[in-house]
C-alpha positions in Angstrom: 2.9 -4.3 -18.5 1.0 -7.2 -18.8 2.4 -10.5 -20.0 0.6 -14.1 -18.9 2.7 -17.2 -20.1 1.0 -19.3 -21.8 -2.5 -18.1 -22.9 -5.6 -19.1 -20.4 -8.6 -20.2 -22.5 -11.8 -21.7 -21.4 -10.8 -25.3 -22.2 -7.3 -25.3 -21.0 -5.8 -28.7 -19.0 -3.9 -26.2 -16.9 -6.9 -23.7 -16.8 -9.0 -27.0 -15.0 -6.4 -27.9 -12.8 -5.7 -24.9 -11.3 -9.3 -24.2 -10.5 -9.6 -28.0 -9.2 -6.8 -27.6 -6.7 -8.3 -24.2 -5.4 -12.3 -25.9 -5.4 -11.0 -29.0 -4.0 -8.4 -27.1 -0.7 -9.7 -24.0 -0.5 -13.2 -24.2 -1.3 -12.8 -21.3 -3.5 -15.7 -21.0 -6.8 -13.4 -19.1 -8.9 -9.8 -16.9 -8.5 -9.5 -13.5 -7.6 -8.5 -11.0 -10.2 -4.8 -11.6 -11.2 -4.5 -14.8 -9.1 -4.8 -17.5 -12.4 -2.2 -15.7 -14.2 0.1 -15.3 -12.2 -0.3 -19.4 -11.2 -0.1 -19.9 -14.7 3.1 -18.1 -15.0 4.9 -19.6 -11.9 3.1 -23.2 -13.1 5.4 -23.3 -16.0 8.7 -22.7 -14.3 8.4 -18.6 -15.4 10.4 -16.3 -13.0 7.3 -14.3 -12.2 6.8 -10.8 -10.8 3.5 -10.4 -9.3 2.2 -6.9 -7.5 -1.2 -7.6 -5.4 -2.7 -4.5 -3.5 -2.9 -5.5 0.5 -5.5 -8.2 0.8 -6.0 -9.4 -2.9 -4.6 -13.4 -2.5 -0.7 -13.2 -3.2 -0.3 -16.1 -0.7 -2.7 -18.3 -3.0 0.1 -17.8 -5.3 2.4 -19.8 -3.8 0.3 -21.9 -1.7 -1.4 -24.3 -4.7 1.4 -24.0 -6.2 2.9 -26.3 -3.2 -0.5 -28.4 -4.1 0.6 -28.5 -7.7 3.9 -30.1 -8.0 6.0 -32.1 -5.3 8.6 -30.7 -3.7 9.0 -28.2 -1.0 8.2 -24.8 -2.1 9.8 -22.4 0.6 8.0 -18.9 0.8 11.0 -16.1 2.4 8.4 -13.5 4.3 9.7 -11.0 7.1 6.5 -11.3 9.3 6.6 -13.8 12.2 3.3 -13.4 12.4 1.7 -14.2 9.4 4.2 -17.4 8.9 2.4 -18.6 12.2 -1.0 -17.4 10.9 -0.5 -18.9 7.2 0.5 -22.4 8.7 -2.3 -22.6 11.5 -5.0 -22.2 8.3 -2.5 -24.8 5.9 -2.5 -27.2 8.6 -5.9 -27.1 9.5 -6.7 -27.5 5.8 -4.5 -30.8 5.9 -1.7 -28.7 3.8 1.6 -29.6 5.4 3.2 -26.5 6.2 5.6 -25.1 9.1 7.5 -21.9 10.0 11.5 -22.0 11.0 11.9 -18.8 12.8 13.5 -17.4 16.4 11.7 -17.8 19.3 11.5 -21.7 18.1 12.1 -24.6 20.6 14.6 -27.2 19.5 11.9 -30.1 19.5 9.7 -28.3 17.0 12.8 -27.3 14.5 13.1 -31.3 14.5 9.9 -31.9 14.2 8.9 -29.3 11.3 12.5 -31.6 9.6 11.0 -34.9 10.5 7.8 -33.4 8.8 9.1 -32.2 4.9 11.1 -35.8 5.0 7.9 -37.8 5.2 5.9 -34.8 3.2 5.9 -35.2 -1.3 4.5 -32.0 -0.9 5.6 -29.1 1.4 4.8 -24.9 2.0 8.2 -24.0 4.3 8.6 -20.9 5.5 11.7 -18.6 6.4 12.3 -15.2 7.7 15.2 -13.4 5.2 17.4 -13.8 8.0 17.3 -17.7 8.6 18.4 -17.8 4.9 21.7 -16.4 5.6 22.2 -18.9 8.5 25.5 -21.5 8.6 24.4 -24.2 7.1 21.2 -23.1 4.6 23.6 -23.6 1.6 24.2 -27.0 2.1 20.9 -28.2 3.2 19.4 -26.4 0.1 21.2 -27.9 -2.3 20.5 -31.5 -1.2 16.3 -31.3 -1.1 13.9 -31.1 -3.7 12.8 -27.0 -3.8 9.4 -26.5 -6.7 9.8 -22.5 -5.9 11.1 -19.7 -4.3 8.4 -17.5 -3.3 9.5 -13.9 -2.2 6.9 -12.0 -0.1 7.1 -8.8 0.3 9.4 -8.0 -2.2 9.8 -4.2 -2.4 12.2 -5.0 0.6 15.1 -6.4 -1.9 15.2 -3.2 -3.8 17.4 0.1 -2.6 14.7 2.3 -4.5 11.9 1.6 -2.2 11.0 3.2 1.1 11.2 -0.7 3.3 14.7 -1.6 1.3 16.1 -4.2 4.1 20.0 -5.3 4.3 18.6 -8.9 5.3 16.8 -9.3 2.0 19.8 -7.6 0.2 20.9 -11.0 0.0 18.4 -13.1 -1.3 20.4 -13.3 -4.4 21.7 -16.5 -2.8 18.7 -18.7 -3.3 19.2 -18.5 -7.3 23.0 -18.8 -6.9 22.0 -22.3 -5.1 19.7 -23.8 -6.6 19.9 -21.4 -10.2 17.3 -24.1 -12.3 14.3 -22.7 -9.5 11.7 -20.5 -10.8 11.1 -17.4 -8.4 8.0 -15.6 -7.5 8.5 -12.3 -6.5 5.5 -11.0 -4.3 4.8 -7.4 -3.5 1.4 -5.4 -2.4 2.9 -2.3 -3.7 6.1 -1.4 -5.9 6.7 1.1 -8.5 8.1 -0.1 -12.3 10.9 1.4 -11.7 11.1 -0.5 -7.4 10.3 -3.9 -10.2 13.0 -3.1 -12.5 15.3 -3.7 -9.7 13.8 -6.1 -7.9 13.8 -8.5 -10.7 18.0 -7.1 -11.1 18.8 -8.2 -7.4 17.0 -11.7 -7.5 18.5 -12.1 -10.6 15.4 -12.8 -12.2 15.2 -14.8 -16.0 12.9 -12.5 -18.6 10.6 -12.7 -15.6 6.7 -12.6 -16.3 5.4 -9.4 -15.0 1.9 -8.9 -13.9 0.7 -5.6 -11.8 -3.3 -6.0 -10.5 -6.0 -5.3 -8.9 -5.2 -2.1 -7.2 -8.8 -0.6 -7.9 -11.3 -0.8 -5.1 -14.5 0.2 -6.5 -16.1 -0.6 -2.3 -14.0 2.6 -0.9 -14.6 6.1 -0.9 -10.9 8.1 -1.1 -11.1 11.5 0.6 -8.4 13.6 1.3 -9.4 17.2 4.4 -7.2 19.6 4.6 -6.9 20.7 8.0 -6.1 23.7 9.9 -5.3 22.2 13.5 -5.8 19.2 15.4 -9.1 20.5 16.7 -10.4 21.1 13.4 -8.8 17.0 13.1 -10.3 15.8 16.0 -13.8 17.2 15.3 -13.6 15.4 11.6 -12.3 12.2 13.4 -14.8 12.4 15.8 -17.2 12.9 13.1 -16.4 9.8 11.3 -16.2 7.3 13.8 -19.7 8.1 15.0 -20.4 7.5 11.0 -18.9 4.7 10.9 -21.0 2.6 14.1 -20.4 -0.9 12.8 -17.6 -2.9 12.1 -14.0 -1.8 12.7 -12.4 1.5 12.4 -8.0 1.8 12.1 -6.8 5.5 12.9 -3.2 6.0 11.5 -1.1 8.5 13.7 2.0 9.7 13.4 3.6 9.5 16.6 3.4 7.2 19.8 2.5 10.1 22.0 -0.8 10.6 19.3 -1.9 7.5 19.7 -2.3 7.7 23.5 -3.9 10.9 23.5 -6.1 10.0 20.9 -7.4 6.9 22.7 -7.7 8.5 26.0 -9.7 11.2 24.5 -12.4 9.9 23.0 -12.7 6.8 25.2 -15.7 8.3 26.7 -17.7 8.6 24.1 -16.6 5.3 21.7 -16.9 2.0 23.1 -13.7 -1.1 22.6 -11.5 1.6 22.1 -7.5 0.9 22.3 -4.2 1.9 21.2 -0.4 0.4 19.3 2.8 1.5 18.3 6.3 -0.2 18.8 7.3 1.4 22.2 4.3 -1.3 24.3 6.1 -4.3 26.0 5.8 -7.2 23.2 3.2 -9.4 25.1 1.0 -6.2 25.3 1.2 -5.3 21.7 0.4 -9.1 21.4 -2.7 -9.1 23.7 -4.0 -6.1 21.2 -3.8 -7.3 18.1 -5.3 -10.5 19.4 -8.4 -8.3 21.0 -8.8 -6.6 17.4 -8.5 -9.5 15.2 -11.2 -11.2 18.1 -13.0 -8.2 17.5 -12.6 -7.6 21.5 -11.6 -3.7 20.4 -13.5 -2.3 17.5 -11.5 0.9 17.3 -7.5 1.2 17.2 -5.2 4.0 17.3 -2.0 2.8 15.8 1.4 3.7 14.6 2.5 2.3 11.4 4.0 -0.5 12.9 0.6 -2.4 12.9 -1.0 -3.9 10.1 1.5 -6.1 8.6 -0.3 -9.9 7.9 -3.5 -8.1 8.8 -6.4 -9.4 7.6 -10.1 -8.8 9.0 -13.2 -8.5 6.5 -14.8 -5.8 8.0 -12.8 -2.5 8.5 -15.6 -0.3 7.7 -13.3 3.5 8.1 -9.4 3.7 8.2 -8.6 7.5 9.0 -4.5 9.1 8.7 -4.9 11.3 11.3 -1.7 12.2 9.4 -0.5 12.5 6.4 1.6 9.1 5.5 5.4 8.9 4.1 4.6 7.8 1.2 2.1 7.0 -1.5 3.6 3.3 -1.0 2.2 3.6 2.3 -0.9 4.7 2.2 -2.0 2.6 -0.2 -1.7 -0.7 1.8 -2.7 0.7 5.0 -5.8 1.7 3.2 -6.2 -1.7 1.8 -7.2 -3.2 4.9 -10.1 -1.3 4.7 -13.2 -3.1 2.6 -11.7 -6.8 2.6 -14.9 -8.5 2.4 -16.2 -6.6 -0.6 -18.4 -3.7 1.6 -18.1 -0.7 1.3 -15.5 1.4 3.5 -14.3 4.7 3.4 -10.7 5.7 3.3 -10.2 9.3 5.1 -6.5 11.6 5.5 -6.8 14.1 7.8 -4.1 16.8 5.6 -2.1 19.5 7.1 1.1 21.2 6.7 2.5 19.7 10.1 2.3 16.4 8.6 4.6 17.0 5.8 7.0 18.6 8.6 7.1 15.5 10.9 7.9 14.0 8.3 10.5 16.1 7.3 12.3 16.0 10.9 12.1 12.2 10.7 14.0 12.3 7.4 16.2 14.5 8.6 17.0 12.5 12.0 17.2 9.3 10.0 20.5 7.6 9.9 20.0 6.0 6.6 22.3 6.7 3.5 21.8 9.8 1.6 20.6 8.2 -1.3 17.7 6.7 0.8 16.9 10.0 2.5 16.9 11.4 -0.9 14.6 8.5 -2.3 12.3 9.5 1.4 12.2 13.2 0.5 10.7 12.3 -3.2 8.1 10.1 -1.4 7.1 12.6 1.1 6.8 15.4 -2.4 4.7 12.8 -4.1 2.3 11.8 -1.0 2.0 16.3 -0.8 0.5 16.6 -4.1 -1.9 13.5 -4.5 -3.4 14.9 -0.6 -3.6 19.0 -2.9 -5.8 16.8 -5.3 -5.8 16.4 -9.3 -7.9 13.9 -11.0 -9.9 11.3 -9.7 -7.9 9.4 -6.4 -8.7 6.1 -7.8 -7.4 6.8 -11.1 -4.2 8.1 -10.0 -3.9 5.1 -8.0 -3.8 3.3 -10.6 -1.6 5.3 -12.5 1.1 5.6 -10.2 1.2 1.3 -9.7 0.9 1.0 -13.3 -1.8 -1.1 -13.3 -3.4 -3.1 -15.8 -6.9 -1.6 -15.7 -7.2 2.2 -15.9 -10.1 4.7 -15.2 -11.0 8.1 -15.8 -12.6 9.3 -13.2 -14.2 6.3 -10.7 -16.9 8.5 -8.9 -16.6 7.4 -5.7 -13.8 9.7 -4.5 -14.3 13.3 -2.8 -12.8 14.4 -6.0 -15.2 12.6 -8.5 -18.3 12.8 -6.2 -17.7 15.1 -3.3 -21.8 15.2 -2.5 -21.3 11.4 -1.9 -23.3 10.5 1.3 -20.5 8.5 2.3 -18.2 11.0 2.0 -17.0 12.7 5.8 -19.0 15.9 6.0 -16.8 19.3 6.1 -15.1 21.0 9.1 -17.9 23.9 8.2 -21.1 21.5 7.5 -19.9 20.3 11.0 -22.3 22.0 13.9 -19.9 25.2 15.1 -20.2 23.5 18.8 -18.3 20.4 18.2 -15.3 22.2 17.8 -13.1 24.9 20.2 -13.0 27.9 19.9 -9.6 28.9 18.1 -10.5 26.1 15.6 -14.6 28.3 14.6 -12.4 31.0 13.6 -10.9 28.6 11.2 -13.7 27.0 10.7 -13.2 27.9 6.6 -11.9 25.2 4.4 -8.6 25.7 3.1 -9.6 25.6 -0.1 -8.0 29.6 -0.8 -10.3 32.7 -2.0 -12.6 31.0 -5.2 -11.4 32.1 -8.7 -12.8 34.0 -11.2 -13.3 35.3 -14.3 -9.6 35.3 -16.3 -8.7 33.1 -13.3 -11.1 30.7 -13.7 -10.6 30.4 -17.5 -6.8 29.7 -16.8 -7.3 27.3 -14.0 -9.9 25.4 -16.7 -7.4 25.4 -19.5 -4.6 24.9 -17.2 -6.6 21.7 -15.9 -7.2 21.0 -19.3 -3.7 20.8 -20.0 -2.3 19.0 -17.1 -4.5 15.5 -18.0 -3.4 16.1 -21.6 0.4 16.1 -20.0 0.0 13.5 -18.2 -1.7 11.2 -20.1 1.5 11.6 -22.7 3.5 10.6 -20.1 1.6 7.3 -18.1 1.9 9.5 -15.0 -1.4 10.3 -12.4 -2.7 14.3 -12.9 -1.0 14.8 -9.4 2.7 14.0 -10.3 2.6 16.7 -12.8 1.5 19.0 -10.2 -1.1 19.6 -8.0 -4.3 21.1 -7.6 -2.9 24.1 -5.2 -0.6 24.3 -8.0 -3.0 24.9 -10.2 -5.1 27.1 -8.6 -1.8 29.6 -8.0 -0.9 29.5 -11.1 -4.0 30.7 -12.3 -4.1 33.9 -10.2 -0.4 34.6 -10.8 -0.2 34.3 -13.8 3.0 34.1 -14.7 5.2 35.2 -17.7 8.8 33.3 -17.3 11.0 30.6 -16.9 11.5 33.2 -13.2 8.4 33.8 -12.1 7.3 29.9 -13.0 10.1 29.6 -10.0 7.7 31.4 -7.2 5.5 29.3 -8.0 4.4 26.2 -5.7 5.3 23.0 -6.3 7.2 23.9 -9.4 11.1 22.9 -8.8 14.0 22.7 -11.1 13.1 19.8 -12.8 9.3 20.6 -13.2 10.3 24.5 -14.9 13.0 22.2 -17.3 11.3 19.7 -17.9 7.6 21.4 -19.0 8.0 24.9 -17.8 7.8 26.0 -21.7 4.9 24.2 -22.7 3.3 25.5 -19.9 4.4 29.2 -20.0 2.9 28.5 -23.4 -0.6 27.7 -21.9 -0.8 31.0 -20.4 0.1 33.4 -23.3 -3.5 34.0 -24.5 -3.5 36.0 -20.8 -0.9 38.6 -21.0 
């Protein structure tokens, strides 16, 4: 649900003031979708929850308030590199800003506190750990704070996939300065996570704004793959089809990053890899090379990407399915930030689920968080295995204020798009290993015929109506793989439904009888 306070009009003085700050300090002619509504809530002192996708312009939502009123806007961020980049960019624009984090010299910290005392307005970035430091509570009570901004706020929620203990104590800000409004920002949060963020931070009737998950310049594609040889062939074709701009290839393991880079280096220039096992200096060097254009293709684990804001990423490939829908959306969000066409390709195989299952079982997380990870894994599997429009499913999943039935630019809505990476059977057989040739058939199973095809259409229509009635994406009801198996097997009892792929006890309890009613005509 989206709420704005107060309502905006073309001649509204608050509107005019905010637009003036945008043009004067950032030279942008207009706000991106959602930014103005979020800023209006913050400007009238409302606690605010804002969900804007990666690249959607979240930072302006706390940078402009620092220009709009006297005092310190205190921004909590977990990313030192992002803090440094934003402070540098703000200072280049003549906007007073600084960051306090680990690794700083004592003299630098003294200089920042000196700047704070001299400036009427100031943007101060802190790590969540810094908020817990001894002396912080006494200091914050004496300062003129105009706003607390919590970036990556999904880390606050124990229902989210990236819960962090250091974020769990950020309600200290409300305890110390209850009169200061709080702006909580995240790129990916479900309604349940948003409710928990509000609870954990003790927000007071916050305005909620969920915007911008629709990226019309992105083409979403998921290709089922039998084995790694098939994945390599599709990846090779994808890279060849995007010779301009940057490309990001996400892998599930460090070993895979290194192997793919070594395998592809003879045929693709300016390729490198990044993972958390590299020395710190090497990681920084790889990141700089990618940002500056010396590296065009980067093969990386999910350790790479936070705070990266390059405009010309034309291709994002998930060599393995990511752990959950939230991670998937955050990572593909790095594509096409300049508004030009980009392709987001996921290479999906059954083995991917096994890899993530291993990571979950080996995790030292609590049982609660392991269960959340299992749930997230099942959801991304259902997304990968299909349903209705992929863009529409994402919008509904995140409860974006904008909804869509058919986008016209994903592999479900437009399978013949020239932007699509050709399927395996369309790639010359010579590019595959002998073992892969025998399995060149797409994992689409045997075509449905006769009654099975009729059942498929009836069940697909029912799934769409059921999803709309519950305001959930179709893939959360069940995937196309389940749909085809239902049509083919034609189960006639709840026990028989339990034998169908993708229908667990919870789903059968929820809608099993309704589902059987759709199958009765074919008894």
